[in-house]
N, C-alpha and C positions, 0 to 999 in steps of 0.2 A: 632280905638284907644282902648287901654286897660288900666285899672286902676292899673297898676303896672309899676314902674319905678326904677330909681337909688336907691331910698330909700329901695326898696325890693330886690336889687341885680341884677336887669335886666340889660343886656348889649346888645349893637348893635351886630347883628349876631346870637343871640340866636334863637333856633328853636321854632316855635309856633305850638302847637298841640291842638286838641280838641278830647276828648276821646282818641282813639289810632291812630288817623289819623293826618297827617301833614296838616296844613293850611297855613303856610308861615314862615316868619322870621322877627325878630325885625329889623326895619330899622332906627328908631329914638327913642331916649330915653330921657325923661324929668325926673324931680325929682319924680313925682308920676304917670306919664302916659307914654305909649310907643305907637309907630305907627308900625303896622304890614303890611308888603308887602305880600298880599295874593297870593296864587298860581294862582288864577283866574285872577289876575291883568294883564293887557296887557304888563307890563314890566317884568313879571315873565317867566323865562326859567329854567327848572330843568332837569338835566340828570337822566334818569330813566331806570329801567329794567322791562320788560313787559312779563307776562305769564310764563309758565313752562320752556320755552326755554331761558328765560331771555334775550330777544332781547334788545339791547341798543338803546334808543331813547331819545327824548327830549319832556317833557310835557310843553306845551305852553299855557299861559293864554291869554284870549282876552276879558276880562270883561264879559264873559258869565258864566253860572253856571257850565259848564263842561270844562275840559281841553282838548286840542287837542294834539295828538301824532304826532311828526314829526321826520325826520331823522332816521326812522326805516330802517333796512337792506332790500334790495330788496327781495321780496318774503316772507317777514315775515308774518306769519299767526296769526294775532291779532284779537281777538273777544271781543265783549262787555262782561264784566264780568271778563276778565283776570285780575289777580292781578298785580298791578303796585307799585313799590317801588323805593326809591331813590337809585342811583347807587354809590354815593360817589364821582363821577368824579367832577372835578372843585373845590372840597373842601368846598363848601358852605353848603351842608347838609351831615350828616353822612349817610353811606349806610344802607339800610334795613328799612327805614321808609315808612309806608303805605301811 
């Protein structure tokens, strides 16, 4: 829950970021508070591009500190530390968010 809501112009579907990284999206909005669906939530699925070759995959939350990558192309060479960004597919998140 965050202490920003309709009074501050927050709307359902807004992107939630911390520093320069994506943490989720606004799921419910009250007058002065909002509920965020975190990327790490088990209900979260985000189309992403991974690494220099920009492999298309899905970042999946499972209530753990780290996301899991699924649906990567066969033979995709993905390593710890590869840059992951939103792909923009599905229209939930804009492309290019870390």
